[in-house]
MIDOSE-1310 file (N, C-alpha, C; in nm, 2 decimals, decimal comma, always signed):
residues 290
xxxx	+0,09/-0,11/+0,01/-0,03/-0,02/+0,00/+0,06/+0,09/+0,00; +0,03/+0,19/-0,08/+0,13/+0,30/-0,15/+0,12/+0,46/-0,02; +0,21/+0,45/+0,06/+0,24/+0,56/+0,15/+0,35/+0,64/+0,21; +0,38/+0,75/+0,20/+0,46/+0,81/+0,21/+0,55/+0,78/+0,34
xxxx	+0,71/+0,76/+0,39/+0,75/+0,72/+0,50/+0,69/+0,78/+0,61; +0,70/+0,93/+0,60/+0,66/+1,02/+0,77/+0,47/+0,95/+0,78; +0,39/+0,91/+0,71/+0,29/+0,82/+0,72/+0,28/+0,72/+0,81; +0,42/+0,64/+0,77/+0,39/+0,53/+0,80/+0,40/+0,51/+0,93
xxxx	+0,48/+0,56/+1,02/+0,48/+0,58/+1,15/+0,33/+0,59/+1,23; +0,29/+0,68/+1,17/+0,16/+0,74/+1,19/+0,03/+0,64/+1,17; +0,06/+0,60/+1,08/-0,07/+0,47/+1,01/-0,03/+0,38/+1,10; +0,07/+0,34/+1,14/+0,11/+0,19/+1,26/+0,04/+0,22/+1,40
xxxx	+0,08/+0,39/+1,42/+0,01/+0,40/+1,55/-0,13/+0,39/+1,59; -0,23/+0,44/+1,49/-0,31/+0,43/+1,48/-0,41/+0,27/+1,43; -0,32/+0,18/+1,38/-0,37/+0,08/+1,33/-0,33/-0,04/+1,39; -0,26/+0,02/+1,50/-0,22/-0,13/+1,60/-0,12/-0,18/+1,54
xxxx	-0,17/-0,36/+1,59/-0,09/-0,45/+1,51/-0,10/-0,50/+1,37; -0,20/-0,40/+1,32/-0,24/-0,44/+1,15/-0,10/-0,40/+1,09; -0,12/-0,43/+0,95/+0,01/-0,44/+0,86/+0,04/-0,27/+0,84; +0,17/-0,28/+0,85/+0,25/-0,12/+0,80/+0,21/-0,10/+0,66
xxxx	+0,18/+0,01/+0,63/+0,16/+0,08/+0,48/+0,32/+0,07/+0,43; +0,32/+0,07/+0,32/+0,45/+0,10/+0,23/+0,52/+0,23/+0,29; +0,67/+0,22/+0,24/+0,72/+0,33/+0,33/+0,82/+0,35/+0,19; +0,81/+0,32/+0,09/+0,87/+0,35/-0,02/+0,91/+0,49/-0,05
xxxx	+1,05/+0,48/-0,04/+1,11/+0,66/-0,08/+1,11/+0,67/-0,21; +1,11/+0,80/-0,29/+1,13/+0,83/-0,42/+1,26/+0,76/-0,47; +1,26/+0,69/-0,58/+1,39/+0,65/-0,67/+1,48/+0,80/-0,70; +1,40/+0,93/-0,70/+1,47/+1,04/-0,74/+1,39/+1,13/-0,70
xxxx	+1,41/+1,27/-0,72/+1,36/+1,38/-0,72/+1,20/+1,35/-0,78; +1,07/+1,40/-0,69/+0,95/+1,40/-0,80/+0,94/+1,49/-0,89; +0,88/+1,48/-0,98/+0,88/+1,57/-1,10/+0,80/+1,71/-1,04; +0,84/+1,78/-1,05/+0,74/+1,93/-1,01/+0,66/+1,95/-1,12
xxxx	+0,54/+2,06/-1,11/+0,42/+2,04/-1,19/+0,46/+2,09/-1,29; +0,59/+2,22/-1,31/+0,60/+2,23/-1,46/+0,68/+2,15/-1,56; +0,75/+2,04/-1,45/+0,82/+1,94/-1,57/+0,71/+1,86/-1,61; +0,60/+1,82/-1,50/+0,52/+1,73/-1,58/+0,42/+1,78/-1,67
xxxx	+0,42/+1,91/-1,66/+0,34/+1,99/-1,76/+0,41/+1,99/-1,92; +0,54/+2,01/-1,87/+0,64/+2,02/-2,00/+0,64/+1,86/-2,07; +0,62/+1,78/-1,97/+0,60/+1,60/-2,05/+0,46/+1,61/-2,12; +0,36/+1,64/-2,08/+0,25/+1,65/-2,11/+0,24/+1,73/-2,27
xxxx	+0,32/+1,86/-2,28/+0,33/+1,91/-2,37/+0,39/+1,84/-2,51; +0,46/+1,75/-2,46/+0,56/+1,70/-2,56/+0,46/+1,59/-2,64; +0,34/+1,54/-2,58/+0,28/+1,44/-2,60/+0,11/+1,51/-2,64; +0,08/+1,49/-2,74/-0,06/+1,53/-2,78/-0,15/+1,47/-2,69
xxxx	-0,14/+1,35/-2,66/-0,22/+1,23/-2,63/-0,26/+1,27/-2,46; -0,20/+1,37/-2,42/-0,19/+1,35/-2,29/-0,21/+1,56/-2,23; -0,29/+1,57/-2,34/-0,33/+1,77/-2,34/-0,45/+1,73/-2,21; -0,56/+1,63/-2,21/-0,67/+1,67/-2,13/-0,64/+1,61/-2,02
xxxx	-0,50/+1,56/-1,96/-0,47/+1,55/-1,82/-0,39/+1,64/-1,75; -0,45/+1,65/-1,67/-0,32/+1,76/-1,59/-0,37/+1,73/-1,42; -0,36/+1,85/-1,33/-0,38/+1,80/-1,19/-0,50/+1,87/-1,14; -0,59/+1,94/-1,20/-0,69/+2,01/-1,21/-0,79/+1,91/-1,15
xxxx	-0,83/+1,95/-1,00/-0,94/+1,86/-0,95/-0,89/+1,75/-0,85; -0,73/+1,71/-0,85/-0,66/+1,64/-0,75/-0,65/+1,70/-0,64; -0,63/+1,63/-0,54/-0,59/+1,68/-0,40/-0,48/+1,60/-0,33; -0,42/+1,70/-0,22/-0,33/+1,65/-0,15/-0,40/+1,62/-0,02
xxxx	-0,35/+1,50/+0,03/-0,43/+1,45/+0,18/-0,27/+1,47/+0,27; -0,30/+1,47/+0,42/-0,18/+1,43/+0,49/-0,06/+1,30/+0,46; -0,12/+1,24/+0,42/-0,05/+1,09/+0,38/-0,06/+1,03/+0,24; -0,16/+1,07/+0,17/-0,19/+1,00/+0,04/-0,24/+1,16/-0,07
xxxx	-0,28/+1,09/-0,18/-0,35/+1,17/-0,25/-0,49/+1,14/-0,29; -0,56/+1,20/-0,37/-0,72/+1,18/-0,37/-0,72/+1,28/-0,48; -0,87/+1,31/-0,50/-0,92/+1,37/-0,63/-1,09/+1,40/-0,61; -1,14/+1,48/-0,64/-1,29/+1,57/-0,63/-1,33/+1,50/-0,76
xxxx	-1,41/+1,41/-0,75/-1,51/+1,35/-0,78/-1,65/+1,38/-0,80; -1,73/+1,35/-0,92/-1,87/+1,35/-0,96/-1,90/+1,24/-0,99; -2,05/+1,20/-1,00/-2,09/+1,08/-1,12/-2,17/+1,14/-1,22; -2,18/+1,05/-1,30/-2,28/+1,11/-1,44/-2,42/+1,18/-1,41
xxxx	-2,46/+1,12/-1,25/-2,60/+1,17/-1,26/-2,56/+1,29/-1,16; -2,47/+1,35/-1,11/-2,44/+1,48/-1,04/-2,50/+1,56/-1,08; -2,50/+1,64/-0,99/-2,54/+1,80/-1,01/-2,45/+1,88/-0,91; -2,46/+2,00/-1,01/-2,38/+2,14/-0,96/-2,41/+2,15/-0,80
xxxx	-2,53/+2,14/-0,73/-2,55/+2,19/-0,62/-2,53/+2,09/-0,52; -2,52/+1,97/-0,57/-2,47/+1,85/-0,44/-2,32/+1,86/-0,42; -2,31/+1,81/-0,28/-2,19/+1,84/-0,23/-2,08/+1,76/-0,25; -1,98/+1,82/-0,30/-1,89/+1,76/-0,34/-1,79/+1,66/-0,27
xxxx	-1,79/+1,56/-0,31/-1,71/+1,43/-0,31/-1,53/+1,41/-0,30; -1,47/+1,36/-0,22/-1,34/+1,34/-0,26/-1,32/+1,16/-0,25; -1,24/+1,13/-0,33/-1,20/+0,99/-0,35/-1,06/+0,92/-0,28; -1,03/+0,87/-0,22/-0,89/+0,83/-0,23/-0,89/+0,65/-0,20
xxxx	-0,76/+0,64/-0,11/-0,80/+0,48/-0,06/-0,89/+0,47/+0,06; -0,88/+0,33/+0,08/-0,93/+0,27/+0,20/-0,86/+0,28/+0,32; -0,69/+0,24/+0,28/-0,63/+0,24/+0,36/-0,54/+0,38/+0,40; -0,61/+0,48/+0,34/-0,59/+0,62/+0,34/-0,66/+0,70/+0,47
xxxx	-0,77/+0,62/+0,51/-0,86/+0,65/+0,64/-0,80/+0,68/+0,72; -0,81/+0,83/+0,79/-0,76/+0,89/+0,88/-0,78/+0,82/+1,03; -0,83/+0,72/+1,06/-0,89/+0,65/+1,17/-0,82/+0,50/+1,15; -0,74/+0,46/+1,03/-0,66/+0,34/+1,07/-0,72/+0,26/+0,90
xxxx	-0,64/+0,14/+0,90/-0,72/+0,07/+0,80/-0,84/+0,00/+0,86; -0,92/+0,00/+0,75/-1,05/-0,08/+0,76/-1,01/-0,28/+0,75; -1,05/-0,33/+0,88/-1,03/-0,47/+0,90/-1,06/-0,51/+0,76; -1,06/-0,63/+0,76/-1,08/-0,71/+0,61/-1,22/-0,79/+0,67
xxxx	-1,34/-0,76/+0,57/-1,45/-0,74/+0,60/-1,55/-0,62/+0,64; -1,44/-0,54/+0,70/-1,52/-0,40/+0,74/-1,56/-0,31/+0,63; -1,65/-0,22/+0,67/-1,73/-0,12/+0,56/-1,77/-0,02/+0,68; -1,75/+0,09/+0,67/-1,74/+0,22/+0,71/-1,85/+0,31/+0,61
xxxx	-1,95/+0,34/+0,67/-2,02/+0,44/+0,64/-2,08/+0,55/+0,74; -2,11/+0,68/+0,71/-2,15/+0,77/+0,79/-2,08/+0,80/+0,89; -1,95/+0,80/+0,85/-1,82/+0,83/+1,00/-1,80/+0,98/+1,00; -1,83/+1,07/+1,11/-1,76/+1,21/+1,12/-1,68/+1,22/+1,07
xxxx	-1,62/+1,34/+1,01/-1,48/+1,33/+0,99/-1,48/+1,49/+0,96; -1,33/+1,53/+0,99/-1,31/+1,70/+0,98/-1,21/+1,68/+0,86; -1,16/+1,60/+0,82/-1,03/+1,61/+0,74/-1,03/+1,71/+0,64; -0,89/+1,75/+0,59/-0,89/+1,88/+0,48/-0,80/+1,82/+0,37
xxxx	-0,82/+1,89/+0,29/-0,78/+1,83/+0,16/-0,72/+1,96/+0,08; -0,60/+1,97/+0,02/-0,57/+2,07/-0,05/-0,55/+2,05/-0,21; -0,70/+2,14/-0,28/-0,71/+2,17/-0,39/-0,59/+2,19/-0,48; -0,56/+2,10/-0,60/-0,49/+2,19/-0,68/-0,53/+2,23/-0,80
xxxx	-0,46/+2,34/-0,89/-0,53/+2,32/-1,00/-0,41/+2,26/-1,12; -0,49/+2,31/-1,24/-0,40/+2,26/-1,36/-0,20/+2,25/-1,38; -0,20/+2,33/-1,33/-0,06/+2,32/-1,31/+0,00/+2,23/-1,17; -0,11/+2,24/-1,08/-0,03/+2,13/-0,99/-0,03/+2,23/-0,87
xxxx	-0,07/+2,37/-0,86/-0,03/+2,44/-0,75/-0,14/+2,45/-0,65; -0,12/+2,44/-0,54/-0,30/+2,44/-0,41/-0,31/+2,58/-0,44; -0,47/+2,61/-0,43/-0,53/+2,70/-0,47/-0,62/+2,71/-0,34; -0,64/+2,61/-0,27/-0,74/+2,58/-0,19/-0,77/+2,50/-0,07
xxxx	-0,83/+2,49/-0,02/-0,86/+2,41/+0,12/-0,98/+2,36/+0,12; -1,04/+2,19/+0,08/-1,16/+2,16/+0,14/-1,17/+2,12/+0,26; -1,29/+2,09/+0,29/-1,31/+2,02/+0,45/-1,39/+1,92/+0,44; -1,37/+1,79/+0,45/-1,48/+1,71/+0,51/-1,57/+1,72/+0,63
xxxx	-1,68/+1,67/+0,61/-1,76/+1,68/+0,72/-1,81/+1,51/+0,74; -1,78/+1,39/+0,65/-1,82/+1,26/+0,65/-1,75/+1,18/+0,57; -1,74/+1,10/+0,65/-1,67/+0,99/+0,54/-1,81/+0,89/+0,55; -1,83/+0,91/+0,39/-1,93/+0,83/+0,32/-1,95/+0,67/+0,35
xxxx	-1,81/+0,68/+0,27/-1,79/+0,50/+0,24/-1,64/+0,49/+0,26; -1,62/+0,36/+0,32/-1,47/+0,33/+0,32/-1,46/+0,16/+0,32; -1,34/+0,12/+0,27/-1,34/-0,05/+0,30/-1,21/-0,07/+0,20; -1,18/-0,20/+0,26/-1,03/-0,24/+0,22/-1,11/-0,39/+0,19
xxxx	-1,22/-0,42/+0,16/-1,26/-0,54/+0,08/-1,33/-0,51/-0,01; -1,27/-0,59/-0,12/-1,30/-0,67/-0,24/-1,25/-0,51/-0,32; -1,24/-0,41/-0,28/-1,18/-0,29/-0,35/-1,13/-0,19/-0,24; -1,03/-0,10/-0,28/-0,95/-0,01/-0,17/-0,99/+0,12/-0,16
xxxx	-1,09/+0,16/-0,11/-1,17/+0,28/-0,12/-1,21/+0,36/+0,01; -1,20/+0,51/+0,00/-1,29/+0,60/+0,10/-1,31/+0,69/-0,01; -1,46/+0,76/+0,04/-1,53/+0,87/-0,03/-1,55/+0,92/+0,07; -1,52/+1,10/+0,08/-1,53/+1,18/+0,19/-1,63/+1,25/+0,14
xxxx	-1,76/+1,34/+0,17/-1,84/+1,44/+0,16/-1,77/+1,54/+0,23; -1,78/+1,65/+0,15/-1,71/+1,83/+0,17/-1,83/+1,89/+0,22; -1,78/+2,01/+0,27/-1,88/+2,07/+0,33/-1,90/+2,18/+0,23; -1,85/+2,19/+0,10/-1,88/+2,28/-0,03/-1,96/+2,17/-0,16
xxxx	-1,99/+2,27/-0,24/-2,08/+2,24/-0,36/-1,94/+2,22/-0,49; -1,97/+2,13/-0,61/-1,91/+2,13/-0,72/-1,91/+2,30/-0,74; -2,07/+2,37/-0,76/-2,08/+2,50/-0,82/-1,97/+2,59/-0,74; -1,98/+2,57/-0,59/-1,89/+2,68/-0,53/-1,78/+2,65/-0,56
xxxx	-1,71/+2,50/-0,57/-1,56/+2,49/-0,61/-1,54/+2,57/-0,71; -1,66/+2,55/-0,88/-1,63/+2,60/-0,95/-1,56/+2,74/-1,00; -1,68/+2,83/-0,87/-1,69/+2,97/-0,91/-1,54/+2,99/-0,79; -1,52/+2,98/-0,75/-1,40/+3,03/-0,66/-1,31/+2,97/-0,68
xxxx	-1,27/+2,87/-0,74/-1,13/+2,79/-0,82/-1,13/+2,80/-0,93; -1,26/+2,80/-0,97/-1,22/+2,74/-1,13/-1,20/+2,61/-1,17; -1,21/+2,55/-1,07/-1,20/+2,39/-1,13/-1,31/+2,32/-1,10; -1,28/+2,21/-1,20/-1,48/+2,12/-1,22/-1,37/+1,99/-1,16
xxxx	-1,49/+1,87/-1,11/-1,45/+1,78/-1,03/-1,40/+1,64/-1,16; -1,38/+1,58/-1,08/-1,33/+1,45/-1,20/-1,47/+1,37/-1,23; -1,48/+1,34/-1,35/-1,61/+1,22/-1,33/-1,56/+1,08/-1,36; -1,62/+1,04/-1,27/-1,60/+0,86/-1,26/-1,71/+0,81/-1,35
xxxx	-1,59/+0,75/-1,49/-1,64/+0,69/-1,57/-1,73/+0,54/-1,48; -1,86/+0,50/-1,55/-1,94/+0,40/-1,50/-1,96/+0,27/-1,58; -1,85/+0,27/-1,64/-1,82/+0,15/-1,71/-1,68/+0,09/-1,72; -1,69/-0,07/-1,74/-1,57/-0,11/-1,69/-1,41/-0,08/-1,78
xxxx	-1,34/-0,03/-1,74/-1,20/-0,04/-1,79/-1,18/-0,14/-1,92; -1,07/-0,07/-1,97/-1,07/-0,14/-2,10/-0,91/-0,17/-2,10; -0,88/-0,29/-2,12/-0,69/-0,33/-2,11/-0,67/-0,28/-2,27; -0,51/-0,21/-2,28/-0,48/-0,12/-2,34/-0,48/+0,04/-2,34
xxxx	-0,58/+0,04/-2,26/-0,64/+0,19/-2,23/-0,47/+0,30/-2,19; -0,46/+0,40/-2,25/-0,36/+0,50/-2,20/-0,38/+0,57/-2,06; -0,36/+0,56/-1,99/-0,41/+0,64/-1,87/-0,27/+0,69/-1,84; -0,33/+0,80/-1,70/-0,23/+0,87/-1,62/-0,28/+0,87/-1,49
xxxx	-0,19/+0,85/-1,38/-0,22/+0,82/-1,23/-0,13/+0,96/-1,19; -0,25/+1,04/-1,14/-0,21/+1,18/-1,12/-0,18/+1,22/-0,95; -0,09/+1,22/-0,92/-0,06/+1,21/-0,79/-0,05/+1,36/-0,73; -0,16/+1,40/-0,62/-0,22/+1,52/-0,55/-0,07/+1,55/-0,45
xxxx	-0,03/+1,43/-0,41/+0,05/+1,46/-0,30/+0,20/+1,49/-0,37; +0,25/+1,41/-0,43/+0,39/+1,48/-0,53/+0,39/+1,57/-0,61; +0,27/+1,58/-0,66/+0,22/+1,67/-0,78/+0,34/+1,63/-0,91; +0,30/+1,51/-0,94/+0,35/+1,42/-1,02/+0,24/+1,35/-1,13
xxxx	+0,28/+1,31/-1,23/+0,17/+1,26/-1,32/+0,30/+1,10/-1,38; +0,25/+0,99/-1,37/+0,27/+0,87/-1,41/+0,19/+0,84/-1,52; +0,24/+0,79/-1,65/+0,17/+0,77/-1,75/+0,20/+0,62/-1,80; +0,13/+0,55/-1,88/+0,12/+0,42/-1,89/-0,01/+0,38/-1,94
xxxx	+0,01/+0,24/-1,97/-0,13/+0,19/-2,03/-0,16/+0,06/-1,91; -0,33/+0,03/-1,92/-0,43/-0,08/-1,87/-0,29/-0,21/-1,92; -0,27/-0,30/-1,82/-0,21/-0,41/-1,89/-0,29/-0,49/-1,91; -0,36/-0,51/-1,78/-0,49/-0,60/-1,79/-0,56/-0,60/-1,64
xxxx	-0,66/-0,72/-1,61/-0,72/-0,75/-1,50/-0,67/-0,82/-1,42; -0,68/-0,83/-1,29/-0,63/-0,91/-1,18/-0,78/-1,01/-1,10; -0,75/-1,11/-1,14/-0,89/-1,22/-1,07/-0,91/-1,16/-0,90; -0,82/-1,17/-0,87/-0,79/-1,13/-0,71/-0,64/-1,11/-0,65
xxxx	-0,65/-1,00/-0,64/-0,48/-0,93/-0,60/-0,50/-0,98/-0,43; -0,42/-1,04/-0,38/-0,39/-1,05/-0,22/-0,28/-0,95/-0,18; -0,31/-0,89/-0,04/-0,18/-0,79/+0,02/-0,21/-0,85/+0,16; -0,14/-0,95/+0,23/-0,16/-0,93/+0,37/-0,31/-1,00/+0,38
xxxx	-0,36/-0,91/+0,46/-0,51/-1,00/+0,51/-0,61/-0,95/+0,43; -0,55/-0,88/+0,32/-0,64/-0,82/+0,22/-0,67/-0,87/+0,10; -0,76/-0,86/+0,01/-0,81/-0,95/-0,10/-0,88/-0,85/-0,17; -0,85/-0,78/-0,31/-0,93/-0,72/-0,39/-0,95/-0,77/-0,53
xxxx	-1,09/-0,75/-0,57/-1,14/-0,80/-0,71/-1,11/-0,75/-0,83; -1,06/-0,82/-0,92/-1,06/-0,74/-1,05/-0,98/-0,61/-1,05; -0,89/-0,60/-1,01/-0,80/-0,50/-0,98/-0,74/-0,51/-1,10; -0,66/-0,38/-1,18/-0,61/-0,30/-1,29/-0,44/-0,30/-1,26
xxxx	-0,39/-0,37/-1,33/-0,25/-0,39/-1,35/-0,21/-0,25/-1,45; -0,08/-0,22/-1,40/-0,01/-0,12/-1,50/+0,09/-0,20/-1,57; +0,11/-0,14/-1,69/+0,22/-0,14/-1,77/+0,34/-0,12/-1,65; +0,44/-0,13/-1,70/+0,59/-0,04/-1,55/+0,58/+0,03/-1,60
xxxx	+0,58/+0,11/-1,67/+0,60/+0,28/-1,69/+0,54/+0,35/-1,59; +0,41/+0,30/-1,50/+0,35/+0,40/-1,39/+0,42/+0,35/-1,26; +0,56/+0,31/-1,26/+0,65/+0,31/-1,14/+0,55/+0,37/-1,03; +0,51/+0,42/-0,97/+0,42/+0,48/-0,81/+0,50/+0,44/-0,73
xxxx	+0,48/+0,53/-0,61/+0,56/+0,52/-0,52/+0,51/+0,56/-0,40; +0,55/+0,56/-0,26/+0,48/+0,59/-0,16/+0,43/+0,75/-0,16; +0,29/+0,74/-0,09/+0,25/+0,90/-0,12/+0,14/+0,91/-0,26; +0,18/+0,77/-0,33/+0,05/+0,81/-0,47/-0,08/+0,70/-0,44
xxxx	-0,08/+0,66/-0,28/-0,21/+0,61/-0,29/-0,32/+0,68/-0,33; -0,45/+0,66/-0,34/-0,54/+0,72/-0,37/-0,57/+0,83/-0,47; -0,48/+0,80/-0,58/-0,43/+0,89/-0,72/-0,57/+0,87/-0,77; -0,59/+0,95/-0,86/-0,70/+0,91/-0,96/-0,61/+0,84/-1,09
xxxx	-0,70/+0,73/-1,11/-0,63/+0,66/-1,25/-0,70/+0,78/-1,34; -0,65/+0,81/-1,44/-0,77/+0,89/-1,57/-0,73/+0,85/-1,69; -0,83/+0,80/-1,76/-0,83/+0,78/-1,89/-0,81/+0,93/-1,97; -0,68/+0,87/-2,07/-0,60/+1,00/-2,14/-0,69/+1,03/-2,22
xxxx	-0,79/+0,94/-2,26/-0,86/+1,02/-2,41/-0,99/+1,06/-2,37; -1,06/+1,02/-2,25/-1,19/+1,07/-2,20/-1,20/+1,18/-2,06; -1,05/+1,21/-2,00/-1,03/+1,28/-1,90/-1,11/+1,21/-1,75; -1,19/+1,08/-1,79/-1,28/+1,01/-1,70/-1,18/+0,89/-1,59
xxxx	-1,25/+0,93/-1,45/-1,15/+0,82/-1,36/-1,18/+0,71/-1,36; -1,09/+0,61/-1,39/-1,16/+0,45/-1,44/-1,10/+0,41/-1,34; -1,02/+0,42/-1,24/-0,95/+0,34/-1,11/-0,89/+0,43/-1,00; -0,88/+0,34/-0,88/-0,80/+0,43/-0,82/-0,68/+0,37/-0,73
xxxx	-0,55/+0,42/-0,79/-0,42/+0,41/-0,73/-0,40/+0,34/-0,65; -0,37/+0,20/-0,58/-0,35/+0,18/-0,46/-0,19/+0,09/-0,39; -0,16/+0,02/-0,48/-0,03/-0,05/-0,45/+0,08/-0,11/-0,53; +0,18/-0,20/-0,51/+0,25/-0,22/-0,59/+0,32/-0,37/-0,54
xxxx	+0,44/-0,48/-0,62/+0,52/-0,58/-0,53/+0,62/-0,45/-0,52; +0,69/-0,44/-0,41/+0,82/-0,38/-0,38/+0,95/-0,48/-0,41; +0,92/-0,60/-0,33/+1,03/-0,67/-0,29/+1,03/-0,83/-0,38; +0,94/-0,79/-0,41/+0,91/-0,95/-0,47/+0,89/-1,06/-0,39
xxxx	+0,83/-1,04/-0,27/+0,78/-1,16/-0,19/+0,63/-1,18/-0,24; +0,59/-1,28/-0,16/+0,45/-1,33/-0,23/+0,36/-1,31/-0,11; +0,25/-1,26/-0,15/+0,12/-1,19/-0,07/+0,11/-1,13/+0,07; +0,28/-1,05/+0,05/+0,29/-0,97/+0,21/+0,22/-0,86/+0,17
xxxx	+0,25/-0,77/+0,29/+0,21/-0,61/+0,29/+0,32/-0,56/+0,20; +0,26/-0,45/+0,13/+0,36/-0,41/+0,03/+0,40/-0,51/-0,10; +0,34/-0,60/-0,11/+0,39/-0,71/-0,21/+0,32/-0,79/-0,26; +0,20/-0,75/-0,33/+0,03/-0,81/-0,34/+0,10/-0,90/-0,44
xxxx	+0,05/-0,99/-0,44/+0,05/-1,11/-0,55/-0,10/-1,13/-0,62; -0,07/-1,17/-0,75/-0,23/-1,22/-0,83/-0,24/-1,37/-0,82; -0,39/-1,38/-0,78/-0,42/-1,55/-0,77/-0,54/-1,56/-0,89; -0,52/-1,63/-0,96/-0,65/-1,64/-1,08/-0,73/-1,75/-1,07
xxxx	-0,83/-1,75/-1,11/-0,92/-1,81/-1,13/-0,91/-1,99/-1,06; -0,79/-2,01/-1,10/-0,77/-2,15/-1,08/-0,66/-2,17/-0,91; -0,63/-2,10/-0,89/-0,60/-2,06/-0,76/-0,41/-2,02/-0,77; -0,38/-2,01/-0,88/-0,24/-2,00/-0,92/-0,20/-1,87/-0,88
xxxx	-0,10/-1,85/-0,80/-0,02/-1,74/-0,80/+0,11/-1,71/-0,85; +0,04/-1,59/-0,87/+0,20/-1,50/-0,97/+0,23/-1,36/-0,93; +0,38/-1,33/-0,88/+0,47/-1,21/-0,85/+0,51/-1,16/-0,90; +0,44/-1,02/-0,94/+0,52/-0,97/-1,05/+0,59/-0,83/-0,96
xxxx	+0,72/-0,85/-0,90/+0,79/-0,73/-0,84/+0,83/-0,62/-0,96; +0,78/-0,46/-0,87/+0,82/-0,37/-0,98/+0,68/-0,33/-1,05; +0,55/-0,44/-1,04/+0,45/-0,39/-1,10/+0,33/-0,34/-1,03; +0,28/-0,22/-1,06/+0,14/-0,19/-0,92/+0,00/-0,19/-1,03
xxxx	-0,06/-0,13/-0,92/-0,17/-0,19/-0,95/-0,27/-0,08/-0,86; -0,45/-0,08/-0,94/-0,52/+0,01/-0,90/-0,65/-0,07/-0,86; -0,78/+0,01/-0,82/-0,86/-0,04/-0,83/-0,96/+0,00/-0,92; -1,05/-0,09/-0,96/-1,16/+0,02/-1,01/-1,24/+0,06/-0,97
xxxx	-1,35/+0,19/-1,02/-1,44/+0,27/-0,99/-1,56/+0,26/-1,03; -1,55/+0,21/-1,17/-1,69/+0,18/-1,26/-1,85/+0,15/-1,17; -1,79/+0,04/-1,05/-1,92/+0,02/-0,95/-1,97/+0,15/-0,87; -1,88/+0,22/-0,87/-1,92/+0,31/-0,76/-2,06/+0,39/-0,78
xxxx	-2,06/+0,46/-0,92/-2,17/+0,55/-0,94/-2,31/+0,49/-0,93; -2,33/+0,34/-0,95/-2,47/+0,28/-0,91/-2,50/+0,28/-0,73; -2,45/+0,30/-0,67/-2,45/+0,32/-0,52/-2,47/+0,42/-0,51; -2,48/+0,56/-0,57/-2,53/+0,69/-0,54/-2,66/+0,77/-0,64
xxxx	-2,73/+0,84/-0,51/-2,87/+0,87/-0,60/-2,85/+0,99/-0,56; -2,97/+1,06/-0,61/-3,00/+1,20/-0,60/-2,92/+1,28/-0,47; -2,86/+1,36/-0,49/-2,79/+1,45/-0,40/-2,64/+1,43/-0,36; -2,60/+1,31/-0,44/-2,47/+1,24/-0,40/-2,50/+1,19/-0,24
xxxx	-2,62/+1,12/-0,23/-2,68/+1,04/-0,13/-2,59/+0,88/-0,14; -2,51/+0,82/-0,04/-2,51/+0,66/-0,09/-2,62/+0,57/-0,05; -2,64/+0,49/-0,15/-2,74/+0,38/-0,11/-2,73/+0,28/-0,18; -2,69/+0,17/-0,09/-2,59/+0,02/-0,11/-2,71/-0,06/-0,13
xxxx	-2,86/-0,02/-0,11/-2,93/-0,09/-0,15/-2,97/-0,07/-0,31; -2,93/+0,01/-0,38/-3,00/+0,07/-0,50/-2,96/-0,04/-0,61; -3,06/-0,02/-0,73/-3,04/-0,15/-0,81/-2,87/-0,11/-0,86; -2,84/-0,23/-0,90/-2,73/-0,23/-0,93/-2,58/-0,22/-0,91
xxxx	-2,60/-0,18/-0,74/-2,52/-0,13/-0,67/-2,42/-0,27/-0,63; -2,31/-0,31/-0,64/-2,23/-0,39/-0,59/-2,14/-0,39/-0,48; -2,10/-0,26/-0,44/-2,00/-0,22/-0,34/-2,05/-0,32/-0,21; -1,91/-0,34/-0,13/-1,96/-0,45/-0,03/-2,03/-0,36/+0,08
xx	-2,10/-0,44/+0,15/-2,18/-0,38/+0,27/-2,19/-0,40/+0,40; -2,20/-0,31/+0,51/-2,16/-0,34/+0,60/-2,20/-0,46/+0,68
């Protein structure tokens, strides 16, 4: 699980004897926003992808999201990982809904400059079972964010992503963009005590590091969020914390050292109704329930 070194000790304190998050440090200085934008300019296919709508958390990355049915007057939502939850890792099988929160998020513009602070009033949904997501409700609306900062939320795609798609993992924590493709999908991704279903596997170019947890995975052709970045195999170990393994339908285990992964988000919109309200009983909602 991808967290920076400074957050690892915090996470250990709040998670007790639970698994320690990833403590990988950058292999080099993270690319600054200007450098990332120069890289974008060099490739026309990346023109639609930048940092606008991404956020930085105290220990992770994230993004302001909306769904196809969301309206401008709805309370804005922030997406990150379940293992980025400020109260500690959800246990296997645990689903948290409606938990009070005052968490703050640094809102970034297209250049990766922090332009404001958003604040949560609720953890709408959080789990590390089947997937690895936390969704916060903020105290402001999409319309207010656009009016104040000129920034639109990122739309979550409501259809399954496609192998081969060119993607960008946009880290608000590091203000760094990782560009690669969806290499394929993993039947089961197992890491320590947690198991995730139908995970996205990146091609090797997306060598994400600690602090990129919760970054939106953006389809370069549509600008929509298709997954949320969450982990990678650091040391070549088998199914241990920070070293997830792939398990296929027959139970065969594959270890891919240096390869990184994300959890799909297409199933989330069906679980939200009018006013961005969570309804886990809604038709088509397949997210794990408490």
